C-alpha positions in Angstrom: 0.0 0.0 0.0 1.4 3.4 -1.0 2.0 6.2 1.6 -0.8 8.2 0.0 -3.1 5.2 0.5 -2.1 4.8 4.1 -2.7 8.5 4.8 -6.2 8.3 3.2 -7.2 5.0 4.8 -10.6 5.8 6.3 -11.8 2.3 7.1 -13.2 1.6 10.5 -10.7 0.1 13.0 -11.0 -2.2 16.0 -10.2 0.6 18.4 -10.7 -1.0 21.8 -9.1 -4.0 23.5 -12.6 -5.4 24.3 -13.5 -5.4 20.6 -10.2 -6.9 19.6 -10.7 -9.7 22.2 -14.2 -10.3 21.0 -13.1 -10.6 17.4 -10.4 -13.1 18.3 -12.6 -15.5 20.3 -14.4 -18.7 19.4 -13.2 -19.8 16.0 -13.3 -23.4 15.0 -9.9 -25.0 14.2 -8.8 -24.4 10.6 -8.7 -27.4 8.3 -6.2 -27.8 5.5 -7.0 -28.3 1.8 -3.5 -29.7 1.2 -3.4 -33.5 1.3 -0.1 -34.1 -0.5 2.2 -32.8 -3.3 0.5 -30.9 -6.1 0.7 -32.5 -9.6 3.1 -29.6 -10.6 5.5 -30.2 -7.7 7.5 -33.0 -9.4 7.9 -31.3 -12.8 8.9 -28.0 -11.0 11.5 -29.8 -8.9 13.0 -31.3 -12.1 13.2 -27.8 -13.7 14.9 -26.4 -10.6 17.4 -29.3 -10.8 18.4 -28.2 -14.3 18.9 -24.6 -13.2 20.8 -25.8 -10.1 23.3 -27.7 -12.3 23.8 -24.6 -14.5 24.7 -22.4 -11.5 26.7 -24.4 -8.9 27.5 -22.6 -5.6 25.5 -19.6 -6.6 22.3 -18.2 -4.9 19.4 -17.8 -7.3 16.5 -15.5 -6.4 13.1 -15.7 -8.3 10.3 -13.5 -6.9 6.6 -14.0 -7.6 6.1 -10.2 -7.5 3.8 -8.1 -5.4 0.3 -6.8 -5.7 -0.2 -3.8 -8.0 -2.6 -1.0 -7.5 -5.5 -0.8 -10.0 -7.2 2.2 -8.5 -6.8 3.9 -5.1 -7.0 1.1 -2.6 -7.9 -1.7 -5.0 -5.4 -4.1 -6.6 -5.3 -5.9 -9.9 -5.9 -9.7 -9.7 -2.5 -11.1 -8.9 -0.6 -13.2 -11.4 2.9 -14.5 -10.3 5.9 -13.8 -12.5 6.3 -16.5 -15.2 9.8 -17.6 -14.0 8.4 -18.1 -10.5 5.4 -20.1 -11.7 7.7 -22.2 -13.9 10.1 -23.1 -11.0 7.5 -23.6 -8.2 4.4 -24.9 -10.0 2.3 -22.2 -8.4 -0.3 -20.6 -10.8 -3.5 -18.6 -10.7 -3.2 -15.9 -8.0 -0.6 -17.7 -5.9 1.5 -16.2 -3.7 2.0 -12.4 -3.8 5.3 -11.3 -2.3 6.7 -14.8 -2.2 10.3 -15.4 -3.4 11.9 -18.7 -4.4 15.6 -18.9 -3.4 17.8 -21.7 -4.6 20.3 -21.8 -1.8 23.7 -23.4 -2.6 24.7 -26.4 -0.5 28.3 -27.1 0.6 28.3 -30.6 -1.0 26.7 -29.4 -4.2 23.3 -28.7 -5.5 20.8 -26.3 -4.0 18.1 -26.3 -1.4 14.8 -24.8 -2.7 13.5 -22.3 -0.1 10.2 -20.5 -0.6 10.0 -17.3 1.4 6.3 -16.5 1.7 3.8 -14.5 3.8 2.0 -17.3 5.7 -1.5 -17.3 7.1 -1.7 -15.0 10.1 -2.9 -16.1 13.5 -6.5 -15.0 14.5 -5.1 -13.1 17.4 -3.3 -10.7 15.0 -4.5 -7.4 13.7 -3.9 -8.6 10.2 -6.6 -11.3 10.5 -9.4 -8.8 10.8 -8.0 -5.3 9.9 -5.6 -5.7 7.0 -7.7 -5.1 3.8 -4.9 -6.1 1.5 -3.7 -9.4 3.2 -6.2 -10.1 6.0 -8.1 -13.3 6.0 -11.4 -11.5 6.6 -10.9 -9.5 3.4 -9.1 -11.8 0.9 -9.4 -15.2 2.4 -6.9 -17.5 4.1 -3.4 -18.1 2.7 -1.6 -21.4 3.2 0.6 -21.9 6.2 4.3 -22.6 5.7 3.6 -26.2 6.5 1.0 -26.3 3.8 3.4 -24.9 1.2 6.1 -27.4 2.1 3.6 -30.3 1.7 2.2 -29.0 -1.5 5.4 -28.1 -3.2 8.0 -30.4 -1.7 10.4 -27.6 -0.7 11.4 -25.6 2.4 9.1 -22.7 3.4 10.1 -19.7 5.5 8.6 -16.4 6.5 9.3 -13.7 3.9 10.4 -11.3 6.6 13.8 -13.1 6.7 14.4 -12.9 2.9 16.7 -9.9 2.5 19.1 -10.9 5.2 19.2 -14.5 4.0 19.9 -13.4 0.4 22.5 -10.8 1.0 24.3 -12.2 4.0 27.5 -13.1 2.1 27.0 -11.5 -1.3 30.7 -10.6 -1.5 31.7 -14.3 -1.4 28.7 -16.0 -3.1 27.3 -14.9 -6.5 23.7 -13.9 -6.1 21.5 -13.8 -9.2 18.0 -12.2 -9.2 15.2 -12.2 -11.7 15.0 -8.4 -11.7 11.8 -7.5 -13.4 9.5 -9.6 -11.1 9.4 -7.1 -8.3 11.1 -3.7 -8.8 10.8 -2.6 -5.1 12.4 -5.9 -4.0 15.1 -5.5 -6.6 16.1 -2.1 -5.3 16.3 -3.5 -1.7 18.4 -6.5 -2.8 20.7 -4.4 -5.0 21.5 -2.2 -2.1 21.9 -5.1 0.3 24.1 -7.0 -2.1 26.4 -4.1 -2.6 26.5 -3.4 1.1 27.5 -7.0 1.7 30.4 -7.0 -0.7 29.0 -7.5 -4.2 30.1 -5.0 -6.9 27.4 -2.9 -8.6 28.9 -3.6 -12.0 28.3 -7.3 -11.7 24.6 -7.2 -10.7 23.0 -6.5 -14.1 25.2 -8.9 -16.0 24.6 -11.8 -13.5 20.9 -11.1 -13.2 20.3 -10.8 -17.0 22.0 -14.2 -17.5 19.6 -15.8 -15.0 16.5 -14.3 -16.6 17.7 -15.5 -20.0 18.4 -19.0 -18.8 14.9 -19.4 -17.3 13.3 -18.0 -20.4 15.2 -20.2 -22.8 14.6 -23.3 -20.6 10.9 -23.1 -21.4 11.3 -23.8 -25.1 10.8 -27.6 -24.8 7.7 -28.5 -22.7 7.8 -31.5 -20.4 4.9 -33.9 -20.2 3.1 -31.9 -17.5 3.3 -28.7 -19.5 2.0 -30.4 -22.7 -1.0 -31.7 -20.7 -1.6 -28.1 -19.5 -1.4 -26.8 -23.1 -3.9 -29.4 -24.2 -6.3 -28.3 -21.4 -5.9 -24.7 -22.4 -6.6 -25.4 -26.0 -9.6 -27.5 -25.2 -11.1 -24.8 -23.0 -10.4 -22.3 -25.8 -12.2 -24.4 -28.3 -15.2 -24.3 -26.0 -15.0 -20.5 -25.8 -14.9 -20.2 -29.6 -17.9 -22.4 -30.0 -19.8 -20.2 -27.5 -18.8 -17.1 -29.6 -19.9 -18.8 -32.8 -23.3 -19.6 -31.3 -23.6 -16.0 -30.0 -23.0 -14.3 -33.4 -26.7 -13.6 -34.1 -27.1 -12.1 -30.7 -24.0 -10.0 -31.1 -25.5 -8.6 -34.3 -28.8 -7.8 -32.6 -27.5 -6.2 -29.4 -25.1 -3.7 -31.0 -21.5 -3.2 -29.9 -21.2 -6.9 -30.8 -17.4 -7.1 -30.5 -17.8 -6.6 -26.7 -20.6 -9.2 -26.6 -18.2 -11.8 -28.2 -15.4 -10.7 -25.9 -17.6 -11.2 -22.8 -18.9 -14.5 -24.1 -15.3 -15.8 -24.4 -14.3 -14.3 -21.1 -17.0 -16.2 -19.2 -15.7 -19.5 -20.6 -12.2 -18.5 -19.7 -13.0 -17.7 -16.1 -15.1 -20.8 -15.8 -12.7 -23.2 -17.3 -9.4 -21.6 -16.2 -7.8 -18.6 -14.6 -9.0 -16.2 -17.3 -7.9 -15.0 -20.7 -4.2 -15.4 -21.5 -4.1 -12.0 -23.1 -6.7 -9.3 -24.1 -9.0 -10.9 -26.6 -9.2 -9.5 -30.1 -12.8 -9.5 -31.5 -12.4 -7.4 -34.7 -15.3 -7.1 -37.0 -15.1 -5.7 -40.5 -12.2 -3.3 -41.1 -11.2 -3.6 -37.5 -9.6 -6.9 -38.4 -7.0 -4.9 -40.3 -5.7 -3.4 -37.0 -3.5 -6.2 -35.8 -3.9 -5.6 -32.1 -7.5 -4.4 -32.0 -8.4 -4.9 -28.4 -10.8 -2.0 -27.9 -13.7 -4.3 -29.1 -16.1 -1.4 -29.3 -17.5 -2.0 -32.7 -20.7 -3.5 -34.2 -20.9 -6.9 -35.7 -22.7 -6.7 -39.0 -24.1 -9.3 -41.4 -22.1 -9.7 -44.6 -18.8 -8.9 -42.8 -16.1 -11.1 -41.2 -15.1 -11.1 -37.6 -11.6 -12.0 -36.7 -11.3 -13.4 -33.2 -7.9 -14.0 -31.5 -8.3 -15.4 -28.0 -6.9 -18.0 -25.6 -7.8 -19.4 -22.2 -5.2 -19.4 -19.5 -5.7 -22.4 -17.3 -5.1 -22.2 -13.5 -1.5 -23.3 -14.0 -1.0 -20.2 -16.2 -0.4 -22.1 -19.5 -2.3 -20.4 -22.3 -3.7 -21.2 -25.7 -3.6 -18.7 -28.6 -6.1 -19.4 -31.4 -7.5 -17.2 -34.2 -10.5 -17.9 -36.4 -12.0 -15.5 -38.9 -15.8 -16.1 -39.2 -18.5 -14.9 -41.7 -21.0 -13.1 -39.4 -24.0 -14.5 -41.2 -22.6 -18.0 -41.7 -21.4 -17.8 -45.4 -18.4 -16.3 -47.0 -18.8 -14.0 -49.9 -16.8 -14.8 -53.0 -14.2 -12.1 -52.2 -14.0 -13.2 -48.6 -13.5 -16.8 -49.5 -10.8 -15.8 -52.0 -8.8 -14.1 -49.3 -9.6 -16.8 -46.7 -8.5 -19.7 -49.0 -5.2 -17.9 -49.6 -4.5 -17.6 -45.9 -5.6 -21.2 -45.3 -3.2 -22.4 -48.0 -0.4 -20.4 -46.4 -1.2 -21.9 -43.0 -1.2 -25.4 -44.4 2.3 -24.8 -45.8 3.4 -23.4 -42.4 2.1 -26.4 -40.4 3.7 -28.8 -42.9 7.1 -27.1 -42.1 6.7 -27.8 -38.4 8.9 -30.9 -37.9 12.1 -31.8 -36.0 15.3 -30.6 -37.8 13.6 -27.7 -39.6 14.5 -24.2 -38.3 11.9 -22.1 -36.5 12.2 -19.6 -39.3 11.3 -22.3 -41.9 7.7 -22.1 -40.7 7.4 -18.4 -41.7 9.3 -19.0 -44.9 6.9 -21.7 -46.0 3.8 -19.7 -45.2 4.9 -16.3 -46.5 5.9 -17.9 -49.9 2.3 -18.9 -50.4 1.1 -15.4 -49.4 3.5 -13.9 -51.8 2.4 -16.2 -54.6 -1.2 -15.2 -54.1 -0.4 -11.5 -54.0 1.6 -11.9 -57.2 -1.2 -13.8 -58.9 -3.6 -11.0 -58.0 -1.2 -8.4 -59.5 -0.6 -6.6 -56.3 3.2 -6.6 -56.2 5.0 -3.8 -58.0 5.4 -4.1 -61.7 8.3 -6.4 -62.5 8.6 -7.8 -59.0 8.5 -11.6 -58.9 7.7 -13.9 -56.0 11.4 -14.4 -55.5 12.1 -10.7 -55.6 9.6 -9.9 -52.9 10.9 -12.7 -50.7 14.4 -11.2 -50.9 14.9 -9.9 -47.3 17.3 -7.1 -48.3 15.6 -5.7 -51.5 12.1 -7.0 -51.4 9.4 -7.6 -48.8 6.6 -5.8 -50.7 4.2 -8.4 -49.5 4.5 -7.0 -46.0 2.1 -4.3 -46.9 -0.6 -7.0 -46.5 1.1 -9.4 -44.1 3.3 -7.4 -41.7 3.7 -9.9 -38.8 5.6 -13.1 -38.3 3.9 -16.4 -38.7 4.9 -18.1 -35.5 6.0 -17.7 -31.9 6.6 -20.0 -29.0 3.7 -20.6 -26.6 3.4 -21.6 -23.0 3.2 -19.8 -19.7 3.5 -16.6 -21.7 1.5 -16.1 -24.9 4.8 -15.0 -26.5 6.9 -17.5 -24.6 10.7 -17.6 -24.2 11.0 -14.0 -25.2 14.5 -13.5 -23.8 16.0 -16.2 -26.0 18.5 -14.9 -28.5 18.0 -14.9 -32.2 20.2 -18.0 -32.5 18.1 -19.8 -29.9 14.8 -18.7 -31.4 14.5 -17.8 -35.1 17.6 -19.7 -36.2 17.1 -22.7 -33.8 16.1 -26.2 -34.9 12.7 -27.4 -33.9 12.7 -30.1 -31.3 10.0 -32.4 -29.9 8.2 -30.7 -27.0 8.2 -27.2 -28.5 4.7 -25.6 -28.8 4.3 -22.8 -31.4 1.6 -21.0 -33.2 1.2 -20.9 -37.0 -0.8 -17.8 -37.9 -0.5 -16.3 -41.3 -2.9 -13.5 -42.4 -3.8 -11.1 -45.1 -5.1 -7.6 -44.3 -6.7 -5.2 -46.8 -7.6 -2.0 -45.1 -10.7 -0.2 -46.3 -8.7 2.8 -47.5 -6.0 0.8 -49.2 -6.1 2.0 -52.8 -3.5 -0.5 -53.9 -5.9 -3.3 -52.9 -8.6 -4.5 -55.3 -11.9 -2.9 -54.4 -13.4 -6.3 -53.7 -10.8 -7.0 -51.0 -10.9 -3.6 -49.1 -12.1 -4.0 -45.5 -11.3 -7.7 -45.4 -8.8 -9.0 -42.8 -8.2 -12.7 -42.3 -6.0 -14.6 -39.9 -6.1 -18.3 -39.1 -4.0 -19.4 -36.1 -3.4 -22.8 -34.5 -1.3 -24.1 -31.6 1.1 -26.8 -32.8 3.2 -29.3 -30.8 6.5 -30.6 -32.4 6.5 -34.4 -32.1 9.3 -36.9 -32.8 8.3 -37.3 -36.5 6.3 -34.1 -37.3 3.8 -32.2 -35.4 0.3 -32.3 -33.8 -2.2 -29.5 -34.2 -3.5 -29.2 -30.7 -6.4 -27.0 -31.8 -7.6 -29.0 -34.7 -11.0 -29.5 -33.1 -11.8 -26.1 -34.4 -12.5 -26.0 -38.2 -10.1 -24.2 -40.5 -11.2 -24.6 -44.1 -13.8 -22.2 -45.4 -16.3 -25.0 -46.0 -15.8 -26.6 -42.6 -16.2 -23.2 -40.9 -19.5 -22.6 -42.7 -20.8 -26.1 -41.7 -19.6 -25.6 -38.1 -21.4 -22.3 -37.8 -24.6 -23.8 -39.2 -24.4 -26.6 -36.6 -23.7 -24.5 -33.5 -26.3 -22.0 -34.5 -28.9 -24.7 -35.2 -29.4 -23.5 -38.7 
């Protein structure tokens, strides 16, 4: 809570000893909801072991982050930092202010210690009076014993964190995931320098740790793949709900918001929520790539491009896009653009196999896009398909397909973002990687280089694809992709 909030705090207080005593009395013993290790505990321990081996005799600090103010004295719903979730297995809104420390052991390896704010006793002021952390206000947190049983690590009170981390920072290298908690980073930076670490080494050491955790997420373990399947399954349910709601979205007005809300209900019911702000872009709005305002009408005769994903409670998210004819049938011009994008996506998916490079997926899809643009006569006079694909002197096709075709997917919708170019675009695909394949074509309504029949049409088709030992698996193939299949699906879900 900020100093301004503290000064303006006008909530009623338990002001007398008699009232405090009355509040503390006569509570039944608390039960526990933790009966054993969580399903994520084992996989998280294995990930920590890999990190431990990479940094022997070094102390590694991974914060969950703290609560963030949304407005005055209300906070945003908490989501732990991705590195913390990856290494602990804690998802959803678990545990604000907690910090995972991998403490080096004398005989090698690390002890995993979770510094957390445990459940307060009922005779404490926090229990009744603390609106940010108190049990009366936000519910009960786990005890330290609960956390140890659930996660299979050591749990200690967060009040001892800074001293434990910085106690010998001049002799032991201490690495910190810096962007998880800025306030904590400032405190630990000062404490590390005070205890002997050099200021010059902090950023270099910390950046290396953040990069290592990000890059480690590229290949998903079995638990992670199961979570991705669950996220995609829930997302398919949300898309079907939106497809069924299209007629109502037309009738109600401001239909983009109606579709967004329809998907959001499924996301909150089936998981933690949406993995990113949903794009529900009708008509020409589809040509604004990150259209998240969702303020527009949904009209018959137009297309609506929907890019949305459910984030399950473990924080793994899907990322799927479908472009749907609002009244159930593509026009000839819409189908012409849609079929081109579908052909490009088919080529991109076919390129997802072990041994190919990540960049091969985009290369395969964008070649098909370029071929269609050339056949339509949209490239400059004298520019061939090969000419426009030249990365130094071409790229004319990017007027209508500006973005990349793929990205890694997992705990973050754009996962593994700190990996280098060599580790990402130029890397070979390996079993366990999950990536999107999402080509598109976008013809803005005021684009005079586009044929009149295409203006105002934007199409993207996106699926979540798992690299397997001998190729790939389209995790989201329960949702139709071809134009004919989309039309048949809409007729079915709308009961036409």
